[in-house]
Every structure is written in structure tokens, then in C-alpha cells.
C-alpha positions as CSV (number, residue, x, y, z in Angstrom):
1,M,110.8,52.2,53.1
2,R,110.3,55.7,52.6
3,L,110.9,56.1,56.8
4,T,113.8,53.7,56.8
5,K,115.6,55.6,54.1
6,R,114.8,58.9,55.9
7,L,115.8,57.7,59.1
8,A,118.9,55.7,58.0
9,V,120.2,59.3,56.8
10,G,119.2,60.7,59.8
11,V,120.8,58.8,62.2
12,A,123.9,59.9,60.4
13,L,123.0,63.2,60.9
14,S,122.6,63.0,64.2
15,I,125.9,61.9,65.1
16,F,127.5,64.1,62.5
17,S,125.7,66.9,64.6
18,Y,128.0,65.8,67.6
19,Q,131.3,65.3,65.7
20,L,131.8,68.8,64.5
21,F,134.8,69.5,62.0
22,A,137.6,71.6,63.6
23,D,136.3,75.3,64.4
24,T,137.8,77.0,61.1
25,S,137.6,81.5,60.2
26,V,135.0,80.3,57.2
27,V,132.4,78.1,59.0
28,S,131.9,78.3,63.0
29,D,130.5,75.2,64.5
30,E,127.3,77.0,65.5
31,Q,126.8,77.2,61.8
32,K,127.4,73.9,61.5
33,A,125.2,72.6,63.8
34,T,122.1,74.8,62.3
35,A,122.9,73.3,59.2
36,A,122.6,69.8,60.3
37,Q,119.5,70.4,62.1
38,L,117.9,72.1,58.6
39,M,119.0,68.8,57.1
40,E,117.5,66.5,59.4
41,S,114.1,69.1,59.5
42,A,114.5,68.7,55.5
43,L,114.5,64.9,55.5
44,E,111.3,64.5,57.6
45,S,109.3,67.2,55.9
46,D,106.6,66.8,53.3
47,L,106.7,70.6,52.4
48,G,108.5,70.2,49.2
49,F,106.5,67.2,47.8
50,D,103.3,69.1,48.9
51,I,104.5,72.0,46.8
52,V,105.1,69.9,43.8
53,E,101.8,68.5,44.2
54,S,99.8,71.5,44.6
55,L,101.5,73.0,41.7
56,T,100.7,70.4,39.2
57,T,97.6,69.6,40.3
58,E,95.9,73.1,41.3
59,I,97.0,74.6,38.1
60,G,98.4,71.8,35.5
61,P,100.4,72.7,32.2
62,R,102.1,76.3,32.4
63,L,103.1,77.2,28.8
64,G,105.0,80.5,28.9
65,G,102.5,83.7,28.3
66,S,99.5,81.2,29.0
67,E,96.4,82.0,31.2
68,A,97.7,78.7,33.0
69,E,101.1,80.9,33.3
70,K,99.5,83.4,34.9
71,R,97.7,81.3,37.5
72,A,100.4,79.7,38.9
73,R,102.0,83.5,39.2
74,D,99.2,83.5,42.0
75,W,99.8,80.4,43.2
76,G,103.6,81.0,43.8
77,V,102.3,84.7,45.7
78,K,99.9,83.1,47.6
79,L,102.6,80.4,48.7
80,G,104.9,82.9,49.3
81,K,102.7,84.7,51.6
82,K,101.5,81.5,53.3
83,L,104.8,79.9,54.2
84,G,106.1,83.3,56.0
85,F,108.3,85.0,53.2
86,D,109.4,88.8,54.6
87,K,108.6,90.3,50.7
88,V,106.3,88.7,48.2
89,S,106.2,90.4,44.6
90,I,105.3,89.8,40.8
91,E,107.6,91.2,38.5
92,E,106.2,91.5,34.5
93,F,107.6,91.6,31.5
94,T,106.1,91.6,27.9
95,M,106.9,88.3,25.8
96,P,105.6,86.7,22.4
97,F,103.2,83.8,22.7
98,W,103.5,81.3,20.8
99,D,100.2,78.3,21.0
100,R,100.8,74.6,20.0
101,G,97.2,74.4,18.4
102,H,96.8,71.2,16.5
103,L,98.6,68.7,15.0
104,H,98.0,65.5,13.0
105,I,101.0,63.2,11.6
106,S,100.9,59.9,9.9
107,L,102.7,57.7,7.3
108,N,100.8,57.7,4.4
109,T,103.2,55.9,2.2
110,P,103.9,52.4,2.2
111,Y,100.7,52.2,4.2
112,Q,98.6,54.2,6.7
113,Q,99.8,54.4,10.4
114,A,99.2,57.1,12.7
115,L,102.4,58.7,14.2
116,Y,102.9,60.6,17.5
117,G,104.3,63.8,17.1
118,T,104.5,67.2,18.5
119,A,104.9,70.8,17.2
120,L,108.5,72.3,18.2
121,G,108.4,76.0,20.0
122,G,108.2,78.3,17.3
123,A,107.2,76.6,14.6
124,A,104.9,77.5,11.9
125,P,101.6,76.3,10.7
126,S,100.6,74.8,7.7
127,E,98.7,76.7,5.7
128,K,96.7,73.0,4.8
129,S,97.1,69.3,5.0
130,I,100.7,68.5,3.4
131,Q,100.9,65.2,2.1
132,T,104.4,64.7,0.0
133,E,107.3,62.4,-0.1
134,V,109.8,62.4,2.4
135,V,113.6,63.0,2.3
136,Y,115.6,61.0,4.7
137,F,118.7,62.2,6.7
138,R,120.7,60.1,9.0
139,D,121.5,63.0,11.1
140,I,121.6,67.1,11.2
141,H,125.1,66.8,9.7
142,A,123.7,65.7,6.2
143,L,120.8,68.0,6.6
144,S,123.3,70.5,7.2
145,E,125.1,69.9,3.8
146,V,121.6,70.6,2.0
147,K,121.7,72.3,-1.4
148,P,119.2,75.7,-1.9
149,G,115.8,74.2,-3.5
150,E,116.9,70.6,-2.8
151,L,113.9,69.8,-1.2
152,A,111.3,71.9,-2.7
153,G,107.4,70.2,-2.4
154,K,109.1,68.0,0.1
155,I,109.4,67.0,3.7
156,A,112.6,66.5,5.4
157,F,113.2,63.9,8.2
158,V,116.1,63.9,10.5
159,D,117.1,60.7,12.1
160,G,119.6,61.0,14.9
161,D,120.0,58.4,17.9
162,L,119.0,58.2,21.5
163,L,120.3,59.4,23.9
164,V,122.5,57.6,26.2
165,K,121.1,58.0,29.7
166,S,124.0,59.7,32.2
167,Q,124.3,61.1,35.5
168,T,125.2,64.3,34.0
169,G,123.0,64.2,30.6
170,A,126.0,64.3,28.6
171,G,125.3,64.7,24.9
172,Y,122.0,66.5,25.1
173,G,123.7,69.7,23.6
174,Q,124.7,68.1,20.4
175,A,121.7,65.9,19.9
176,N,119.3,69.1,20.3
177,Q,121.0,70.4,17.4
178,R,118.4,69.1,15.1
179,R,115.4,70.5,17.3
180,R,117.0,73.8,17.7
181,K,118.8,74.5,13.8
182,G,117.1,71.7,11.5
183,W,114.4,74.3,10.3
184,Q,117.4,76.6,9.1
185,Y,118.8,74.1,6.9
186,A,115.8,72.6,5.6
187,E,113.9,76.2,4.8
188,R,117.4,76.3,2.8
189,G,116.3,73.5,1.1
190,N,112.8,74.7,0.2
191,A,110.8,71.7,2.4
192,R,107.4,72.4,3.0
193,A,108.1,70.7,6.3
194,L,110.3,69.3,8.7
195,V,110.3,66.1,11.1
196,V,113.1,65.4,13.5
197,R,113.7,62.5,15.9
198,S,112.8,63.3,19.3
199,V,115.9,64.5,21.7
200,G,115.4,61.8,24.6
201,S,116.5,58.9,26.0
202,D,113.4,56.6,26.3
203,S,112.0,54.3,24.1
204,R,108.0,55.4,24.5
205,R,105.7,56.7,22.3
206,F,106.1,59.9,23.6
207,P,107.6,63.0,21.3
208,H,109.8,65.6,23.2
209,T,108.7,69.2,22.6
210,G,111.2,71.9,23.1
211,M,112.1,75.6,21.4
212,M,113.7,76.3,18.5
213,S,116.6,78.3,18.1
214,K,116.0,82.1,15.9
215,D,118.3,83.0,12.7
216,G,118.6,86.2,14.0
217,D,115.0,87.6,14.3
218,K,113.8,85.1,12.0
219,W,111.7,82.5,13.8
220,A,110.8,78.7,11.2
221,S,108.2,79.6,8.5
222,I,107.3,76.1,8.2
223,P,106.1,73.7,10.2
224,V,108.4,72.0,12.6
225,I,107.7,68.4,14.1
226,A,109.1,65.8,16.6
227,I,108.0,62.6,16.5
228,S,108.5,59.9,19.5
229,N,111.7,57.5,19.2
230,P,109.9,54.4,18.3
231,D,108.0,56.2,15.4
232,A,111.3,57.5,14.1
233,D,112.8,53.9,14.6
234,H,109.8,53.1,12.2
235,L,110.8,55.4,9.5
236,R,114.7,54.4,9.2
237,R,113.6,50.8,9.1
238,L,111.5,51.6,6.1
239,H,114.0,53.8,4.6
240,N,116.5,51.1,5.3
241,L,114.2,48.6,3.2
242,G,114.4,51.1,0.2
243,K,111.1,51.7,0.9
244,P,109.6,55.5,-0.6
245,L,108.0,57.0,2.3
246,S,105.3,59.6,2.8
247,L,104.2,61.6,5.1
248,T,100.5,63.6,5.8
249,L,100.7,66.8,8.2
250,H,98.5,69.2,9.5
251,S,99.8,72.1,11.9
252,E,98.0,75.0,13.8
253,S,101.1,75.9,16.0
254,K,101.6,79.9,15.6
255,W,102.8,83.2,17.2
256,K,99.6,85.4,18.9
257,G,101.1,88.7,19.9
258,D,102.5,89.8,22.8
259,V,101.2,89.1,26.2
260,S,102.1,89.5,29.8
261,S,104.4,87.2,31.8
262,G,106.3,87.7,35.2
263,N,108.8,86.3,37.6
264,V,107.7,85.6,41.4
265,I,110.1,86.9,44.1
266,L,109.6,85.7,47.4
267,D,112.5,87.2,49.6
268,L,113.8,86.1,53.6
269,V,115.0,89.9,54.5
270,G,118.8,89.3,55.8
271,S,119.3,90.1,59.5
272,E,122.8,92.1,58.9
273,K,123.6,92.3,55.1
274,P,119.8,92.9,53.6
275,E,121.2,94.6,50.9
276,E,123.4,91.2,49.9
277,I,121.3,88.3,47.7
278,V,121.4,84.8,47.8
279,L,119.6,83.6,44.7
280,I,118.0,80.2,44.5
281,G,115.2,79.2,42.3
282,G,113.5,77.3,39.6
283,H,110.9,78.2,36.7
284,L,107.9,78.2,36.9
285,D,106.6,77.7,33.5
286,S,106.4,74.5,31.6
287,W,105.9,72.6,28.2
288,D,101.9,71.7,27.9
289,L,102.6,68.0,27.2
290,G,102.9,67.2,30.9
291,T,102.0,68.9,33.9
292,G,105.8,70.0,34.6
293,A,106.4,68.0,37.4
294,V,110.2,67.2,37.1
295,D,110.6,69.9,35.0
296,D,110.4,72.2,36.9
297,G,108.0,71.9,39.4
298,A,110.7,70.0,41.2
299,G,112.7,72.9,41.1
300,I,110.4,75.3,42.7
301,A,109.5,72.8,45.4
302,I,113.1,72.2,46.5
303,T,114.1,76.0,47.0
304,T,111.1,77.2,47.9
305,A,110.6,74.4,50.6
306,A,114.3,75.0,51.4
307,A,113.8,78.6,51.8
308,A,110.7,77.9,54.0
309,L,112.6,75.7,56.5
310,I,115.6,78.3,56.8
311,S,112.5,81.0,57.9
312,K,111.8,79.1,60.6
313,L,115.1,79.2,62.3
314,P,115.1,81.9,65.8
315,K,117.4,84.4,63.4
316,R,117.4,85.3,59.7
317,P,120.4,84.7,58.3
318,K,122.8,87.8,58.0
319,R,122.3,87.6,54.1
320,T,119.0,88.2,52.3
321,I,117.5,84.9,50.6
322,R,115.4,85.6,47.3
323,V,113.5,82.8,45.8
324,V,112.7,83.2,42.1
325,M,110.3,81.9,40.3
326,F,111.4,82.4,36.7
327,G,108.6,83.0,34.1
328,A,109.0,81.8,30.4
329,E,112.1,79.8,30.6
330,E,111.0,76.8,28.2
331,V,110.7,79.2,25.6
332,G,114.0,81.3,25.7
333,L,114.7,82.3,29.6
334,L,112.5,85.3,28.8
335,G,112.2,85.4,32.7
336,A,115.8,85.3,33.6
337,F,117.0,88.3,31.0
338,A,114.2,90.0,32.2
339,Y,115.4,90.0,35.9
340,A,118.4,90.8,34.7
341,K,117.7,93.9,32.9
342,Q,115.1,94.8,36.2
343,H,117.9,94.4,38.8
344,E,121.0,95.3,36.4
345,D,121.9,98.6,38.9
346,N,121.8,95.9,42.1
347,L,123.2,92.8,40.4
348,H,127.0,94.1,42.3
349,N,125.0,93.2,45.3
350,H,123.9,89.6,43.8
351,V,126.5,87.0,46.2
352,V,125.8,83.9,44.4
353,A,122.9,82.4,42.1
354,T,121.8,79.2,41.1
355,E,118.8,77.4,40.2
356,S,117.2,73.7,40.6
357,D,116.2,72.7,37.0
358,F,117.2,69.1,36.2
359,G,114.8,67.2,38.0
360,A,114.0,65.4,41.1
361,Q,116.9,62.7,41.4
362,T,119.4,62.9,44.3
363,I,122.1,65.7,44.3
364,W,125.4,64.1,44.1
365,Q,127.7,66.6,43.6
366,L,128.8,70.6,44.6
367,V,130.6,72.3,42.2
368,S,131.4,76.3,42.5
369,N,132.5,79.2,40.6
370,V,133.7,81.7,43.4
371,N,136.6,83.8,44.6
372,P,139.6,81.0,46.0
373,E,138.6,82.8,50.0
374,A,135.2,82.1,48.9
375,T,136.1,78.4,47.8
376,L,137.4,77.3,50.9
377,L,133.7,78.1,52.1
378,I,132.0,76.0,49.7
379,D,134.7,73.4,50.7
380,E,133.7,73.4,54.3
381,I,129.9,73.6,53.1
382,A,130.6,70.2,51.1
383,K,131.7,68.6,54.2
384,V,128.8,69.6,56.0
385,I,126.3,68.1,53.3
386,S,128.3,65.3,52.7
387,P,126.3,62.8,54.4
388,L,123.8,63.4,52.4
389,G,126.1,61.7,49.7
390,I,126.8,64.6,48.0
391,V,130.6,64.9,47.0
392,R,132.7,68.2,46.4
393,G,133.2,68.4,42.4
394,G,134.8,71.6,40.7
395,S,136.1,75.0,42.0
396,D,136.0,76.7,38.6
397,V,132.8,75.4,37.0
398,P,130.9,78.3,35.2
399,G,126.9,77.8,35.3
400,G,124.2,77.7,38.4
401,G,121.8,76.6,35.9
402,P,119.7,78.0,32.7
403,D,118.0,80.7,34.3
404,I,121.1,82.0,35.8
405,I,123.4,82.5,32.4
406,P,122.3,86.4,31.9
407,L,123.6,86.8,35.8
408,V,126.8,85.0,35.1
409,E,127.4,87.1,32.3
410,Q,127.1,89.9,34.6
411,G,129.8,88.2,36.9
412,V,127.4,86.8,39.0
413,P,129.4,83.7,41.5
414,T,127.6,81.0,41.1
415,I,127.5,77.3,42.9
416,R,125.4,74.0,41.6
417,L,123.9,71.4,43.1
418,N,124.0,68.6,40.7
419,Q,121.2,65.9,40.5
420,N,121.5,62.6,39.0
421,G,119.7,62.9,35.4
422,R,119.9,59.6,34.7
423,D,115.8,59.5,33.8
424,Y,115.6,63.3,33.1
425,F,115.7,62.8,29.3
426,D,113.1,60.0,29.1
427,L,110.6,62.5,30.8
428,H,111.7,65.7,29.3
429,H,109.4,67.8,27.6
430,T,107.0,64.8,27.4
431,P,103.3,63.6,28.3
432,D,105.3,61.8,30.5
433,D,106.5,64.7,32.9
434,T,103.9,64.2,35.7
435,L,104.0,63.9,39.4
436,D,104.5,59.8,39.8
437,K,108.2,60.3,38.8
438,I,109.0,62.2,41.7
439,D,110.4,60.0,44.6
440,P,109.6,61.9,47.8
441,D,112.7,60.8,49.5
442,E,114.5,62.0,46.7
443,L,113.0,65.3,46.6
444,A,113.5,65.8,50.3
445,Q,117.5,65.2,50.1
446,N,117.4,67.7,47.4
447,I,115.6,69.9,49.9
448,A,118.3,69.3,52.9
449,A,120.8,70.0,50.7
450,Y,119.7,73.2,49.3
451,A,118.7,74.3,52.8
452,A,122.1,73.6,54.4
453,T,124.1,75.2,51.8
454,I,122.2,78.2,51.3
455,Y,121.9,79.0,54.8
456,L,125.7,78.7,55.2
457,I,126.3,81.4,52.2
458,A,123.5,83.5,53.4
459,D,124.9,83.6,57.1
460,S,128.5,84.1,56.2
461,D,130.8,87.5,55.5
462,V,132.8,85.7,52.8
463,V,132.8,88.1,49.7
464,L,132.4,85.3,46.5
465,K,132.8,87.3,43.8
466,K,135.8,86.9,41.9
């Protein structure tokens, strides 16, 4: 099946390479032919899957600031050198380190039952085991209305609903408010702890972790636990029966001081305009429950493999292609902000930026946020990659990916190769984020799209900045 799928697309690309679009001043026939060649090579290559297999197997989970994340940086340097990048380096930065520690959580009343939960990033420990009454809130809006001291001595539980599976991940931002801001309302009510329904679209007994938001400079001073969706369903049913609820929990999560992290930088130096940078990448860290295959080992593999294929061309593209393996994304985009700060005097030379960080399913759409002349270039690129099943989306769509946000704030143009995210929030931040969830053919399609797109931008003279 795998070969059949790849060859089917390969035949389409072979035909396409001989039926080039009319010559334009934006993209030449020769460049289109090279892009088609890159797509063919990507669809037949196992490099991307080999990369994500190596990262998840040899390094495993890579919590931001941990020893495992450091091993991942060393792995990234070794990989970059092996693949023949012209420049390979680590840019270090300092960050606070939060450790999950041990957690126990169980239903105590109306009967004993173990629950499946996980501490949320930034949560405080419990001084000792907590066993107390639960106050039920249907959603974050109900909790937001709690009065000062109203929850004294109790545990607040914020329910919600399963995310609806969608190609775009719509609904995640709003649902995620219970994870990010719920603790602030719970503390106002003087709760001893907060428990929330996991933000996910799955019905497995796997809890979803994730980082909470600060309130100014303040982190939570209480334990904050996400429980699996089936466990949240169970608590809702008990509440609807009018049963009194109590939980027992003990959490050891806490901050452990400042540590070093870093971004791994892999450069293919441009042949004519080496100072101009086309930046792509993913984040090297992961949450520690799974092995970070989908989030974001896949993004590391896609962008690194795409650039590695371009490196095999007889001549480097005109502009420099830079792959950034961002550190400490999950705990607050810390590597992204560090990169923007460390390169603030050279951001004007960043031609465009984009990130792969939405799983490993196929790319279906190309969007951009560049100037009108450059929009013509992106339109032509969309035609080139259309045999991969990719359509042209909006031409005034801000974004580029989470780690690109600090660059966008400084005026760097962006594109985004949007992936199908229907399975993403089944796996996102859970123990189920493992290598077996990645389809090698879908990963190869991503790499083909990135290789062609980034090559055509890097080999262009078009200015993308608005």
C-alpha cells in the first residue's frame, strides 16, 4: 500500500514536470522542474521517518530544560553534521525548570476509584495529601464567577466538553482557557486544588498535560491537575445524580530553579544572498508523558529532511535556508523568544519564516502573509505543489506557527503549510503521542511540500516583506 500511494503521486509529478506552467517572471521553468524533482525525491525517501524514529527512540521524552532536552540538542548537532549542513550550532539561553514529580489522584466519595490525571505545567505541589469535598463547575465561565473565599478548603472541578475533531483544530483556543486560566479563579475562591477536564478530542483514559498561563509574574500556588475525558465524564454523571463528591490527591510538581536550554541552528548557506534567511523549523522539546513523536518530533523531521534534500542539489539556492530546532516551546515559547532576542539586529534579513507543529498528517493548504508582489510568488508555488493535494488558501493570514510568533511581532513575513489536524488533539500532550501514530507516506508528503516550497522561496529574488 505504501509503495502504491507514493508511486501514484510520483506518476502525477512526472507528468507535471513535463507540462510546466507558462513561464513567468516570478518562477522559471527550470526552478519548477527542480521543485518537481525535489517532490519526487521526498516521496521516495525514508529520511524523515528515520529522523523522527531516531529522536523518539534514542532520546525519548524531552521536557524543556531537562537533561533529556540537552541530549536532544546534542543529537540535533550530530544529525546536522551528518546530513551535510554548512553551519551547525547551539544557541543557549537560561530558563526556569518545572518538574512534574509524582501524582496520585482518586475518587474518595461516593466510593474509591483511581483516576487518571497529570499535573499541568507550572502547578504547585500539595504540601501533603489532600482529601476533601469537590465543587463542580460545568465550564470555565461558571468558575470565573466564583466569589473570593467561596471555595475555601475544597477542590474545584471544571468540566467542559470534548473538542470536536476538525481539520483546522477549531475550538481548541477557547476550550484551553480552563487549562490556562482556571487556576486564577480557583485561587480567588481559596480552593486547595483545581482539577480540570483534559483539553482533547479523545475518549481514552489518557490525560492531556500542557502549560498554564502566568498571572502577571505569578504562577499557581495550588496543585492543578488535568484528568482524562472518561474520568471527567464519570464525575459529571455522579454530580448529575446528586452524589456528594470528594477526591484524594497528592502532587509533587514544582519549580526547581534556572537551567540552560538552547536552540539548534542548521544552515544551508545561500549561493548569492547568504545574508538573507529563509527560516523553517519545529520544536525539539516535548512533554514528558509520551515520546513527542507527533508534537513535535514530526516537525523536526519534516523541516530537517526537506532542507537536507535541497542540500543535495548541484547548487545551493540563492538565499540561506535555516532550520531551527527550537528549545522549550511547550513551557512558554522560550526558545522562540530567545531566538528573536539573540537575532534582533538581523531580523530584517529574515525573508520569511514558518514552522511545522501540528502533527504528521498530510498538508492540505498553503496560506501566506506577505506583500502583494510576493503573493504572486506564493500563488505560483501553490500551483507547483498542487499535485500533492494542496490548495491555495488566504494571502493575508498571519501566523507561521507558535515559535514564529516572536518573529511576526518584529515584522517577519510568514507562510504556513497547514496540516490535517483531525487526530492531533487525540494525541496532543498525552502518553499516546508515540511513533506508531505517524504514517510514513503522510510524513513524506509533508517533506515534499516543504522541500519544493522552501527551495522556490530561497532561490527567488522576490522581496516578501510588506
